[in-house]
NUFI-190419 format. One record per residue (C-alpha): residue in three letters; x, y, z. Coordinates in pm, whole numbers, padded with zeros to 5 digits, always signed. Layout:
// NUFI-190419
alaXYZ/...
***
This chain:
// NUFI-190419
unk+10726+09767+10185/unk+10893+09830+10282/unk+11040+09920+10563/unk+11354+09877+10399/unk+11637+09754+10590/unk+11945+09556+10538/unk+11898+09222+10378/unk+11754+08969+10618/unk+12032+08717+10674/unk+11899+08364+10693/unk+12102+08093+10857/unk+11953+07749+10878/unk+11614+07902+10800/unk+11615+08143+11096/unk+11594+08517+11025/unk+11781+08775+11225/unk+11556+08925+11491/unk+11464+09274+11599/unk+11731+09466+11791/unk+11545+09504+12120/unk+11803+09744+12258/unk+11662+10017+12031/unk+11312+10002+12177/unk+11199+10095+12523/unk+11012+09865+12756/unk+10789+09958+13046/unk+11085+09950+13284/unk+11266+10204+13066/unk+10970+10440+13073/unk+10900+10652+13380/unk+10526+10693+13343/unk+10474+10321+13283/unk+10670+10234+13595/unk+10475+10486+13800/unk+10139+10338+13697/unk+10233+09970+13708/unk+10408+10001+14043/unk+10152+10218+14215/unk+10183+10253+14592/unk+09963+10019+14795/unk+09697+10114+14872/unk+09672+10337+14563/unk+09546+10693+14607/unk+09167+10691+14588/unk+08934+10941+14422/unk+08599+11040+14571/unk+08291+11200+14419/unk+08178+11531+14562/unk+07801+11461+14586/unk+07717+11831+14562/unk+07855+11841+14206/unk+07646+11558+14061/unk+07416+11709+13797/unk+07230+11605+13484/unk+07183+11830+13185/unk+06821+11757+13102/unk+06865+11867+12742/unk+07142+11624+12653/unk+07145+11357+12921/unk+07503+11445+13015/unk+07602+11371+13373/unk+07878+11580+13531/unk+08055+11543+13863/unk+08381+11631+14034/unk+08640+11398+14180/unk+08869+11482+14468/unk+09186+11308+14578/unk+09544+11309+14459/unk+09550+11684+14393/unk+09296+11937+14267/unk+08949+11839+14148/unk+08892+11648+13825/unk+08580+11698+13613/unk+08396+11388+13496/unk+08133+11384+13223/unk+07922+11082+13137/unk+07750+11102+12799/unk+07503+10826+12710/unk+07466+10828+12333/unk+07136+10806+12155/unk+07301+10508+11984/unk+07201+10258+12254/unk+07489+10081+12423/unk+07742+10363+12376/unk+07855+10568+12677/unk+08136+10822+12668/unk+08329+10898+12987/unk+08573+11188+13006/unk+08795+11286+13299/unk+08983+11615+13266/unk+09164+11868+13482/unk+08946+12181+13457/unk+09224+12401+13594/unk+09474+12300+13326/unk+09318+12212+12990/unk+09529+11976+12783/unk+09570+11916+12412/unk+09314+11671+12272/unk+09275+11520+11925/unk+08995+11663+11715/unk+09001+11445+11403/unk+08965+11090+11534/unk+08591+11093+11597/unk+08330+11157+11330/unk+08181+11425+11553/unk+08243+11596+11884/unk+07868+11643+11928/unk+07710+11299+11895/unk+07338+11286+11964/unk+07284+11198+12330/unk+07007+11018+12513/unk+06798+11318+12614/unk+06556+11089+12796/unk+06811+10983+13055/unk+06704+11024+13418/unk+06917+11072+13728/unk+06865+10905+14065/unk+07088+10991+14360/unk+07130+10911+14727/unk+07399+10967+14986/unk+07656+10727+14843/unk+07582+10673+14475/unk+07410+10797+14163/unk+07241+10612+13879/unk+07185+10740+13528/unk+06885+10554+13383/unk+06898+10535+13004/unk+06625+10514+12748/unk+06703+10157+12642/unk+06675+10026+12999/unk+07047+10019+13068/unk+07206+10232+13339/unk+07529+10384+13458/unk+07588+10345+13832/unk+07843+10565+14010/unk+07971+10485+14356/unk+08099+10792+14539/unk+08357+10665+14786/unk+08577+10547+14634/unk+08482+10645+14281/unk+08370+10349+14063/unk+08160+10365+13747/unk+07956+10058+13646/unk+07780+10009+13314/unk+07476+09780+13343/unk+07293+09631+13046/unk+06922+09658+12981/unk+06877+09293+13078/unk+07019+09358+13424/unk+07202+09047+13538/unk+07415+08970+13839/unk+07711+09184+13737/unk+07777+09492+13526/unk+07894+09480+13165/unk+08198+09693+13242/unk+08353+09874+13537/unk+08578+10179+13541/unk+08820+10215+13834/unk+08708+09901+14016/unk+09073+09844+14115/unk+09130+10210+14200/unk+09407+10250+13944/unk+09282+10589+13825/unk+09590+10809+13809/unk+09615+11164+13675/unk+09954+11332+13698/unk+09938+11713+13717/unk+10301+11792+13636/unk+10255+12113+13446/unk+10574+12293+13350/unk+10789+12341+13656/unk+10537+12197+13905/unk+10791+12078+14158/unk+10536+11959+14411/unk+10361+11740+14158/unk+10689+11602+14031/unk+10795+11524+14386/unk+10465+11351+14458/unk+10491+11144+14143/unk+10848+11050+14219/unk+10772+10955+14576/unk+10500+10718+14456/unk+10749+10542+14231/unk+11012+10519+14502/unk+10760+10391+14755/unk+10640+10126+14511/unk+10982+09996+14415/unk+11152+10047+14748/unk+11446+10220+14588/unk+11539+10496+14353/unk+11631+10418+13995/unk+12008+10391+13977/unk+12189+10693+13846/unk+12442+10642+13571/unk+12792+10572+13697/unk+13082+10794+13602/unk+13211+10516+13384/unk+12877+10493+13199/unk+12865+10870+13158/unk+13214+10872+13018/unk+13125+10593+12778/unk+12824+10789+12649/unk+13046+11093+12593/unk+13320+10900+12421/unk+13204+10975+12065/unk+13156+11338+11969/unk+12859+11472+11774/unk+12866+11357+11413/unk+13063+11043+11498/unk+12971+10694+11618/unk+13145+10381+11746/unk+13243+10115+11490/unk+13366+09869+11750/unk+13716+10009+11762/unk+13698+10385+11721/unk+13467+10680+11667/unk+13421+10746+11295/unk+13247+11025+11110/unk+12887+10937+11031/unk+12803+10923+10661/unk+12435+10840+10711/unk+12183+10617+10887/unk+11977+10311+10795/unk+11636+10186+10896/unk+11784+09972+11171/unk+11871+10297+11348/unk+12246+10242+11317/unk+12491+10490+11167/unk+12675+10406+10846/unk+13033+10507+10772/unk+13203+10604+10448/unk+13370+10262+10417/unk+13029+10089+10420/unk+13060+09953+10773/unk+12795+10019+11034/unk+12782+10139+11390/unk+12839+09892+11673/unk+12587+09978+11937/unk+12690+09977+12298/unk+12443+09855+12556/unk+12155+10103+12548/unk+12204+10351+12827/unk+11891+10430+13022/unk+11899+10702+13284/unk+11565+10765+13450/unk+11628+11041+13698/unk+11370+10977+13966/unk+11535+11123+14272/unk+11287+11329+14470/unk+11574+11555+14564/unk+11645+11638+14201/unk+11278+11680+14108/unk+11379+11587+13754/unk+11161+11362+13539/unk+11373+11392+13226/unk+11463+11067+13055/unk+11750+10933+12849/unk+11740+10624+12630/unk+11992+10502+12376/unk+12179+10830+12384/unk+11868+11043+12326/unk+11750+11295+12585/unk+11392+11392+12665/unk+11356+11686+12901/unk+10979+11632+12958/unk+10947+12008+12985/unk+10581+12003+13089/unk+10651+11768+13375/unk+10469+11441+13441/unk+10122+11450+13280/unk+10039+11081+13247/unk+09692+10936+13293/unk+09568+10587+13359/unk+09270+10383+13467/unk+09151+10024+13489/unk+08855+09882+13299/unk+08708+09548+13408/unk+08485+09322+13199/unk+08330+09101+13470/unk+08158+08851+13238/unk+08421+08833+12965/unk+08576+08495+12892/unk+08826+08645+12649/unk+08960+08980+12530/unk+09030+09083+12172/unk+09159+09388+11987/unk+09451+09608+12098/unk+09583+09635+11742/unk+09856+09631+11616/unk+10065+09352+11769/unk+10217+09033+11631/unk+10020+08818+11873/unk+09732+08574+11874/unk+09374+08695+11841/unk+09270+08620+12201/unk+09479+08847+12420/unk+09720+08681+12660/unk+09763+08838+13005/unk+10058+09056+13094/unk+10001+09066+13469/unk+09818+08882+13746/unk+09832+08523+13865/unk+09632+08349+13592/unk+09729+08247+13241/unk+10047+08226+13030/unk+10178+08580+13058/unk+10383+08811+12844/unk+10662+08981+13032/unk+10561+09325+12909/unk+10233+09514+12866/unk+10095+09574+12518/unk+10255+09892+12389/unk+10101+10152+12157/unk+10370+10372+12006/unk+10388+10366+11628/unk+10737+10256+11528/unk+10938+10130+11232/unk+11030+09795+11388/unk+11298+09639+11172/unk+11246+09258+11151/unk+10974+09236+11414/unk+10933+08926+11626/unk+10620+08718+11670/unk+10416+08648+11982/unk+10537+08972+12139/unk+10334+09268+12273/unk+10595+09523+12166/unk+10480+09821+11963/unk+10453+09797+11585/unk+10344+10036+11310/unk+09989+10121+11416/unk+09776+10175+11725/unk+09406+10127+11791/unk+09360+10119+12170/unk+09033+09928+12168/unk+08962+09614+12372/unk+08660+09388+12331/unk+08544+09157+12608/unk+08311+08877+12504/unk+08081+08645+12698/unk+07946+08332+12532/unk+07691+08285+12812/unk+07510+08599+12699/unk+07644+08632+12344/unk+07721+08996+12426/unk+08036+09194+12354/unk+08153+09500+12547/unk+08425+09731+12420/unk+08640+10001+12575/unk+08801+10251+12338/unk+09077+10444+12515/unk+09103+10747+12289/unk+09453+10873+12362/unk+09716+10909+12084/unk+10016+10961+12312/unk+10241+10667+12402/unk+10022+10411+12577/unk+10061+10075+12748/unk+09785+09826+12827/unk+09817+09558+13093/unk+09581+09265+13045/unk+09478+09053+13341/unk+09279+08733+13359/unk+09084+08750+13683/unk+09098+08444+13906/unk+08830+08174+13884/unk+08745+08299+13535/unk+08569+08602+13681/unk+08629+08820+13381/unk+08911+09016+13225/unk+09072+09350+13301/unk+09270+09610+13107/unk+09482+09870+13280/unk+09536+10160+13041/unk+09823+10404+13096/unk+09919+10693+12869/unk+10200+10943+12881/unk+09982+11250+12846/unk+09641+11381+12747/unk+09308+11324+12919/unk+09105+11018+13005/unk+08843+10952+12741/unk+08683+10608+12732/unk+08397+10496+12511/unk+08206+10193+12636/unk+08029+10006+12357/unk+07800+09707+12408/unk+07578+09481+12202/unk+07609+09174+11987/unk+07962+09134+11846/unk+07877+09273+11504/unk+07637+09527+11651/unk+07901+09661+11889/unk+08158+09685+11610/unk+07903+09871+11400/unk+07851+10120+11683/unk+08226+10172+11707/unk+08228+10256+11335/unk+07970+10527+11403/unk+08221+10683+11642/unk+08540+10677+11433/unk+08411+10606+11083/unk+08350+10303+10868/unk+08592+10143+10629/unk+08576+10352+10311/unk+08447+10164+10011/unk+08748+10104+09787/unk+08736+10126+09409/unk+08694+09771+09292/unk+09037+09749+09129/unk+09188+09777+09479/unk+09026+09443+09569/unk+09214+09266+09291/unk+09569+09133+09302/unk+09858+09379+09352/unk+10211+09301+09231/unk+10492+09482+09410/unk+10866+09465+09466/unk+11138+09689+09603/unk+11201+09772+09318/unk+11097+09711+08958/unk+11411+09850+08803/unk+11294+10048+08502/unk+11028+10079+08236/unk+11158+09770+08060/unk+11122+09569+08380/unk+10768+09701+08430/unk+10677+09604+08073/unk+10824+09256+08120/unk+10632+09190+08441/unk+10311+09318+08287/unk+10375+09112+07974/unk+10416+08791+08170/unk+10082+08841+08345/unk+09926+08890+08003/unk+10097+08595+07837/unk+10018+08355+08121/unk+09655+08468+08169/unk+09708+08561+08532/unk+09470+08831+08653/unk+09609+09137+08829/unk+09503+09498+08872/unk+09791+09704+09010/unk+10167+09722+08954/unk+10371+09902+09220/unk+10692+10105+09222/unk+10904+10151+09534/unk+11145+10432+09627/unk+11398+10364+09352/unk+11165+10503+09085/unk+11229+10857+09212/unk+11505+11105+09142/unk+11720+11046+09449/unk+11429+10974+09687/unk+11261+11303+09596/unk+10894+11208+09599/unk+10667+11325+09316/unk+10962+11284+09077/unk+11091+11014+08841/unk+11439+10886+08772/unk+11466+11011+08413/unk+11717+10745+08312/unk+11514+10452+08442/unk+11164+10593+08388/unk+11193+10846+08104/unk+10830+10810+07988/unk+10615+10753+08298/unk+10291+10869+08135/unk+10331+10627+07845/unk+10421+10351+08090/unk+10102+10409+08287/unk+09890+10433+07974/unk+10024+10101+07853/unk+09898+09948+08176/unk+09569+10134+08154/unk+09498+09989+07810/unk+09442+09653+07976/unk+09256+09795+08276/unk+09556+09808+08510/unk+09662+10081+08752/unk+09996+10182+08900/unk+10094+10276+09255/unk+10402+10478+09346/unk+10542+10532+09690/unk+10530+10872+09858/unk+10685+10885+10205/unk+10658+11175+10455/unk+11029+11259+10483/unk+11125+11539+10244/unk+11482+11562+10119/unk+11648+11882+10238/unk+11765+11998+09898/unk+11705+12365+09807/unk+11674+12269+09439/unk+11388+12028+09519/unk+11065+12222+09468/unk+10867+12037+09735/unk+11130+12119+09997/unk+11191+12477+09894/unk+10821+12559+09893/unk+10755+12380+10224/unk+11041+12575+10378/unk+10922+12907+10237/unk+10567+12849+10360/unk+10675+12720+10701/unk+10510+12378+10677/unk+10763+12161+10859/unk+10753+12022+11211/unk+10989+12221+11433/unk+11262+12101+11664/unk+11222+12149+12039/unk+11334+12511+12018/unk+11037+12591+11797/unk+11255+12809+11576/unk+11414+12553+11344/unk+11272+12293+11109/unk+11332+11944+11245/unk+11613+11769+11056/unk+11623+11388+11070/unk+11767+11110+10860/unk+11572+10879+10633/unk+11601+10734+10280/unk+11703+11062+10112/unk+11951+11144+10387/unk+11891+11473+10568/unk+11513+11519+10574/unk+11238+11732+10720/unk+10882+11627+10799/unk+10563+11811+10713/unk+10320+11884+10996/unk+10015+11693+10877/unk+09825+11779+11196/unk+09778+12121+11034/unk+09481+12169+10801/unk+09687+12422+10604/unk+09964+12166+10548/unk+09720+11893+10448/unk+09554+12122+10195/unk+09892+12216+10049/unk+09994+11849+10033/unk+09668+11754+09862/unk+09746+11993+09580/unk+10078+11815+09514/unk+09881+11527+09360/unk+09729+11731+09080/unk+09841+11632+08732/unk+10002+11974+08698/unk+10209+11940+09015/unk+10289+11568+09001/unk+10454+11564+08661/unk+10445+11226+08494/unk+10135+11115+08681/unk+09798+11016+08540/unk+09454+10958+08686/unk+09538+10587+08701/unk+09827+10645+08943/unk+09763+10585+09313/unk+09970+10611+09627/unk+10156+10412+09890/unk+10236+10590+10218/unk+10519+10413+10398/unk+10758+10510+10680/unk+10486+10729+10833/unk+10518+10639+11201/unk+10725+10854+11125/unk+11051+10667+11069/unk+11361+10871+11157/unk+11674+10660+11130/unk+11879+10865+11375/unk+11594+10942+11614/unk+11502+10784+11947/unk+11357+10438+11878/unk+11397+10514+11504/unk+11128+10781+11521/unk+11085+11150+11595/unk+11181+11310+11924/unk+10882+11367+12151/unk+11008+11721+12205/unk+10951+11826+11844/unk+10674+12080+11801/unk+10378+12108+11569/unk+10307+12439+11399/unk+10066+12507+11684/unk+10345+12451+11935/unk+10217+12115+12060/unk+10476+11855+12151/unk+10503+11549+11929/unk+10450+11329+12237/unk+10085+11436+12242/unk+10001+11329+11887/unk+10268+11078+11785/unk+10026+10795+11707/unk+09818+11024+11484/unk+10094+11116+11241/unk+10042+10819+11010/unk+09666+10875+11000/unk+09704+11244+10918/unk+09955+11165+10643/unk+09730+10905+10480/unk+09435+11140+10512/unk+09619+11423+10338/unk+09720+11187+10058/unk+09368+11049+10016/unk+09228+11401+10008/unk+09483+11486+09740/unk+09383+11192+09521/unk+09016+11274+09576/unk+09082+11636+09480/unk+09257+11517+09164/unk+08965+11282+09099/unk+08713+11564+09123/unk+08907+11800+08901/unk+08969+11535+08635/unk+08629+11365+08644/unk+08386+11422+08361/unk+08109+11279+08576/unk+07868+11502+08765/unk+07926+11311+09088/unk+08202+11366+09339/unk+08488+11219+09143/unk+08704+10910+09168/unk+08767+10735+09496/unk+09131+10737+09604/unk+09340+10434+09688/unk+09604+10484+09957/unk+09799+10217+10141/unk+09937+10317+10480/unk+10172+10139+10717/unk+10103+10355+11023/unk+09753+10412+11155/unk+09524+10501+11444/unk+09152+10460+11501/unk+08977+10629+11210/unk+09250+10559+10954/unk+09011+10322+10777/unk+08832+10628+10639/unk+09130+10698+10415/unk+09231+10363+10266/unk+09405+10033+10334/unk+09686+09910+10559/unk+09931+09622+10564/unk+10121+09454+10846/unk+10463+09580+10744/unk+10788+09399+10697/unk+10711+09035+10754/unk+10946+08750+10663/unk+10939+08456+10423/unk+10876+08205+10701/unk+10589+07971+10778/unk+10551+08135+11119/unk+10483+08471+10953/unk+10222+08310+10730/unk+10057+08163+11040/unk+10054+08492+11232/unk+09902+08686+10941/unk+09544+08577+11013/unk+09546+08658+11387/unk+09702+08998+11317/unk+09449+09081+11045/unk+09158+08963+11258/unk+09273+09181+11549/unk+09301+09480+11317/unk+08963+09403+11164/unk+08774+09392+11494/unk+08934+09730+11570/unk+08751+09878+11272/unk+09015+09857+10997/unk+08879+09607+10744/unk+09094+09681+10439/unk+09402+09504+10574/unk+09652+09253+10443/unk+09993+09098+10491/unk+10252+09082+10214/unk+10217+08745+10042/unk+10545+08558+10038/unk+10700+08765+10316/unk+10901+09083+10263/unk+11237+08960+10393/unk+11399+08643+10266/unk+11327+08390+09995/unk+11020+08166+10014/unk+11043+07823+09859/unk+10773+07734+09603/unk+10552+07562+09860/unk+10554+07855+10103/unk+10496+08107+09826/unk+10205+07909+09684/unk+10041+07849+10020/unk+10076+08218+10103/unk+09909+08328+09781/unk+09633+08072+09839/unk+09569+08206+10190/unk+09608+08575+10104/unk+09349+08544+09827/unk+09093+08520+10109/unk+09208+08831+10297/unk+09086+09184+10223/unk+09405+09341+10083/unk+09589+09105+09846/unk+09946+09199+09752/unk+10267+09016+09673/unk+10580+09206+09777/unk+10952+09146+09830/unk+11274+09306+09953/unk+11521+09415+09684/unk+11770+09148+09796/unk+11508+08874+09775/unk+11492+08653+09470/unk+11216+08718+09220/unk+10890+08552+09322/unk+10632+08674+09071/unk+10365+08409+08998/unk+10571+08249+08719/unk+10907+08254+08899/unk+10902+07891+09008/unk+10764+07750+08683/unk+10491+07490+08647/unk+10315+07336+08829/unk+10360+07623+09076/unk+10254+07885+08822/unk+09931+07696+08757/unk+09860+07676+09130/unk+09919+08046+09186/unk+09709+08135+08881/unk+09424+07924+09019/unk+09444+08094+09359/unk+09434+08442+09205/unk+09148+08333+08977/unk+08953+08222+09287/unk+08996+08571+09427/unk+08860+08733+09113/unk+08565+08494+09094/unk+08456+08607+09440/unk+08491+08980+09373/unk+08112+09040+09360/unk+08090+08896+09710/unk+08397+09087+09832/unk+08264+09414+09691/unk+07918+09362+09838/unk+08074+09276+10176/unk+08286+09592+10166/unk+07971+09788+10081/unk+07800+09639+10386/unk+08101+09751+10590/unk+08073+10104+10450/unk+07695+10125+10494/unk+07674+09935+10822/unk+08013+09942+10993/unk+08055+09566+11026/unk+08397+09410+10961/unk+08475+09234+10635/unk+08710+08971+10777/unk+08551+08832+11092/unk+08667+08605+11374/unk+08464+08292+11430/unk+08344+08410+11772/unk+08187+08721+11616/unk+07971+08499+11394/unk+07907+08236+11664/unk+07875+08449+11978/unk+07747+08173+12209/unk+08010+07913+12118/unk+08290+07893+12380/unk+08514+07692+12148/unk+08513+07975+11895/unk+08699+08208+12133/unk+09035+08038+12083/unk+09018+08007+11703/unk+09235+08241+11498/unk+09350+08023+11207/unk+09014+08028+11028/unk+08781+08318+10966/unk+08466+08440+10801/unk+08449+08665+10498/unk+08134+08858+10570/unk+07873+08637+10730/unk+07857+08358+10475/unk+08198+08211+10389/unk+08418+08026+10641/unk+08781+07990+10531/unk+09059+07766+10664/unk+09379+07769+10452/unk+09676+07539+10500/unk+09958+07739+10660/unk+10203+07465+10750/unk+10449+07281+10526/unk+10385+06938+10387/unk+10013+06911+10464/unk+09731+06822+10229/unk+09439+06858+10470/unk+09326+07072+10762/unk+09084+07038+11050/unk+08800+07288+11030/unk+08586+07377+11328/unk+08223+07432+11227/unk+08084+07673+11487/unk+07772+07617+11690/unk+07457+07793+11589/unk+07149+07745+11375/unk+07339+07706+11048/unk+07485+07403+10882/unk+07770+07451+10635/unk+07851+07322+10287/unk+08195+07278+10136/unk+08178+07540+09862/unk+08402+07336+09632/unk+08244+07112+09371/unk+08563+06908+09375/unk+08465+06794+09723/unk+08101+06731+09639/unk+07973+07016+09854/unk+08001+06801+10164/unk+07760+06908+10438/unk+07879+06976+10795/unk+07667+07010+11106/unk+07726+07301+11346/unk+07941+07245+11653/unk+08157+06977+11493/unk+08524+06945+11410/unk+08561+06842+11049/unk+08884+06643+11044/unk+09120+06611+10752/unk+08925+06834+10516/unk+09115+06813+10185/unk+09343+07110+10115/unk+09568+06983+09835/unk+09827+07235+09725/unk+09775+07122+09367/unk+09397+07134+09394/unk+09341+07393+09125/unk+09052+07603+09245/unk+09009+07379+09548/unk+09326+07422+09753/unk+09162+07625+10030/unk+08867+07482+10224/unk+08583+07733+10192/unk+08253+07653+10362/unk+07930+07833+10277/unk+07680+07894+10553/unk+07345+07729+10510/unk+07086+08001+10461/unk+07307+08219+10241/unk+07334+08317+09874/unk+07681+08403+09745/unk+07748+08571+09406/unk+08046+08493+09181/unk+08172+08587+08836/unk+08337+08283+08681/unk+08480+08421+08357/unk+08857+08455+08385/unk+08952+08812+08296/unk+09281+08999+08295/unk+09156+09260+08549/unk+08843+09396+08714/unk+08764+09637+08429/unk+08620+09384+08180/unk+08435+09210+08464/unk+08205+09505+08518/unk+07926+09369+08297/unk+08014+08999+08317/unk+07740+08753+08415/unk+07690+08622+08768/unk+07663+08281+08925/unk+07451+08250+09239/unk+07535+07981+09494/unk+07228+07914+09709/unk+07299+07712+10025/unk+06976+07622+10204/unk+06936+07607+10579/unk+06750+07331+10761/unk+06415+07498+10684/unk+06491+07526+10313/unk+06555+07901+10310/unk+06842+08128+10204/unk+06909+08497+10152/unk+07187+08715+10011/unk+07268+09066+09892/unk+07447+09202+09587/unk+07560+09563+09578/unk+07607+09752+09251/unk+07742+10098+09172/unk+07990+10247+08926/unk+08275+10077+09120/unk+08500+10383+09104/unk+08350+10715+09221/unk+08187+10871+09527/unk+07851+10892+09350/unk+07727+10616+09581/unk+07785+10848+09878/unk+07711+11191+09734/unk+07437+11113+09482/unk+07294+10787+09626/unk+07384+10619+09295/unk+07375+10255+09400/unk+07147+09956+09417/unk+07103+09658+09646/unk+06950+09336+09517/unk+06805+09102+09777/unk+06796+08739+09667/unk+06569+08516+09873/unk+06489+08146+09849/unk+06184+08012+10033/unk+05890+07788+09957/unk+06084+07643+09661/unk+06113+07980+09489/unk+06411+08209+09431/unk+06321+08579+09409/unk+06509+08902+09342/unk+06402+09248+09462/unk+06590+09573+09406/unk+06636+09889+09613/unk+06790+10183+09424/unk+06936+10466+09631/unk+06792+10323+09952/unk+06867+10026+10173/unk+06725+09676+10163/unk+06545+09551+10476/unk+06859+09368+10595/unk+07050+09694+10652/unk+06982+09965+10912/unk+06901+10311+10780/unk+07011+10493+11096/unk+07352+10330+11087/unk+07409+10420+10722/unk+07312+10784+10772/unk+07537+10809+11079/unk+07820+10692+10852/unk+07757+10966+10597/unk+07545+10784+10339/unk+07262+10979+10176/unk+06953+10766+10128/unk+06685+10860+09879/unk+06508+10682+09596/unk+06715+10739+09285/unk+06534+10662+08964/unk+06816+10819+08764/unk+07073+10557+08859/unk+07101+10278+08606/unk+07265+09967+08753/unk+07498+09776+08522/unk+07324+09518+08302/unk+07481+09204+08452/unk+07273+08891+08409/unk+07250+08573+08612/unk+07380+08294+08391/unk+07387+08010+08643/unk+07226+07920+08975/unk+07354+07643+09201/unk+07129+07525+09482/unk+07268+07313+09767/unk+07059+07132+10025/unk+06757+07020+09825/unk+06618+06680+09913/unk+06584+06588+09549/unk+06541+06711+09196/unk+06239+06919+09086/unk+06024+06822+08793/unk+06040+07166+08643/unk+06218+07500+08693/unk+06036+07800+08551/unk+06052+08179+08556/unk+05724+08298+08702/unk+05518+08438+08416/unk+05801+08333+08186/unk+05975+08040+08021/unk+06087+07709+08164/unk+06459+07684+08234/unk+06717+07418+08163/unk+06849+07248+08476/unk+07045+06945+08591/unk+07053+06745+08912/unk+07403+06629+09003/unk+07347+06337+09236/unk+07711+06297+09344/unk+07723+06646+09491/unk+07347+06672+09554/unk+07321+07006+09386/unk+07078+07154+09139/unk+07228+07359+08856/unk+06994+07599+08674/unk+07147+07704+08344/unk+07117+08040+08171/unk+06813+08198+08331/unk+06941+08522+08167/unk+06772+08742+08425/unk+06924+09074+08526/unk+07093+09094+08863/unk+06928+09432+08930/unk+06574+09337+08823/unk+06280+09193+09014/unk+06194+08833+08923/unk+06095+08495+09065/unk+06205+08144+08967/unk+05984+07856+09085/unk+06095+07499+09148/unk+05806+07262+09084/unk+05818+06920+09248/
***
């Protein structure tokens, strides 16, 4: 979901667009204007050489900056994890609030072997891996140099002298005046004050009333579009959004007004900003979440096709969002990756600041790199620099903020959702159609209408009188159910959740600090729990117990929506920045963390329920939580989706770039609603969307309540057959998906990967965002345009050739660095509609038996697809565990099977409770995995029933199990593949099969 909103009105195929007047731009935001329009020359900071010191025990460098006010303290921490350097700039005289739950640790192991060299004008921190951090004193610049040296640094901090640190502090008139004078000097004029006429217009409607176009009427409620609703069903007519940024130095007032909402900015101006340059980068990636292409377009400078606004990070419920726009959406991960194909190296900058943030992107002239100018409303400057190969750097980032949690395998199946399945009869009918038509699925979802008046943890007793029986009927066939639980709590004294939260004092407070915040959302008048509080999260977790959540079962999981948070009558449809946490911290400081904290509390609740209800000795069942809002680290708690997309081809096209951007920012379990949330897809669009979405990590069909039904059978045959085939393809690949997710959990690498990350020295790969890799071995290019039956696939440069994985297309072989034109992608190609290429040198597992869900697949046999490289070798991994609990993490109950083909022999070797040679032990332990031989773990007894080998020059004379029987095989000359039938060897056993020529 949902963000639910009014029905999307489609005229001539064009959907109504976002109401931009509700959302601020940089020009509407004082701190953004101050940083972007800095006085020339900007105020410079200088290092005080007498303060430069190295802590010999930790390798931490400290120094003091002067300029633009009192001194700032700088710490430079080179991590023991080579290529990671943490830089912090704080005001030692006025400590500020900082997040404590984003990073896995506040005490990462540092490079204790670092050495310091200094002279009169600079200092160098020499690191153990041969890299170094160079600091120029006057003016202050920090350069990160790689171990290989080179002609220019990997990254530069403050090269453009845009470091800015406002010291407003409550009532600091001098600082406010200085800040204001900078803005006035930069723009040449003061921001215009509101005219008397404008002020009168703002005051025209009294509190509790709004303008309907003719008169002020009493407000009956609000909707997700942020507009008031009246008793007669009509809606508010919004006047031009009034913006009054009081920047007069005489007034010394930095308060702001936007859209009729006031922000007093009681602590004064406390914004921070700095520039980060990537001198060798040919492209930038990341900055999730935005509905833009994968390679980041510039927003400033003289080079490139620019956006008119910087990329904004302020989690919002954006009703009917537009595409190719850098405006804020539901989630924020302020991480930018710069990549150079000349070196194959990637350098990242993670700007760890959860307050409202903008990022200007600049393409430097003559292709001399890329630059990001970060600017945040409050907090401190904390930047992590991360360098290495693309996948290596992303793995290091995971060690900072956490890896994608390994989902229970059912969550990787197909999810069927709608706002709303009406009642138990409707649920039974939908489930029955999946059964009757042999269409696999794993999860059926219920939206807000299943509750008693939008009171979460309840059921509408008329529509869902027997929720436990309903869930058990699904469970009989291996299915699960998901219900929605949003963060807004209906203010009803008879509602137990609300009455207890009120009694215990668990709600966010209004700006006075004495009253619970009261905003409007689906239930009407609502309050919002303070999930930044450990006490609140623990209380919330207990709500998911079977005793507290009446009508729930252990097969019921959770969907967290509207958690930006969405407040229909709030500024920009969210919470006022002046609201206070239970610790008295303004919402402006932690706004972008709210969604993460909410999903975390929910996941901890489901895990708590899983432990208490588990009969196993291990840590209990893994949760499944879907969140709309997120920040760096949210991947530790579940999955996300891209929100309220539309049933348009353009939204299908943008799904891949959005998901790739999110994936390189560390959030692998991501998806876009298949079919589009708003509007009605035609059969072709719906089918193509399902075909494409089957090759993305989170796979769900969803629809608005005003949209026509579009379940897999809705359009009839042949469309039903085509959708069934696409879903069946997904299920066949689940062993590969699950093993790839396990590699992400154990190693921190993304599941869905951009081409450039897998071909780091290929310049052509930088611009590609309509095809992607699943793991390292499968290259996917779906058709996402109407009326096509083929696509062009770029085969990236590198050592590997590629094979078309589809037997229907004879496993055609493609050389690296070529554009394969008109690769067949027939919409009616059952099982062959999406071009999927397998990398030469890889072994990919599948389970071909069509099952109703993942449950009966657990012990099904495997097929191994062996694609040889030019030297006749291949390798692959299969991960096995119980597919549902945390025993893999807490009791090292897992196994890895390494399959290897070389010298005309295919071998299997097994590691139980430890890692295979292909995975790094240090990375896994840094991500919380215990590693120890585990003889007690018994892997499931799956057997290998078929082996397909691609790339052989000809057919062998004999295929035999070493020290065992000869095997039946066939050489298929048309596709040039060898098929070995029924070797009947266990996946988790050691064995060798020889090919004798």
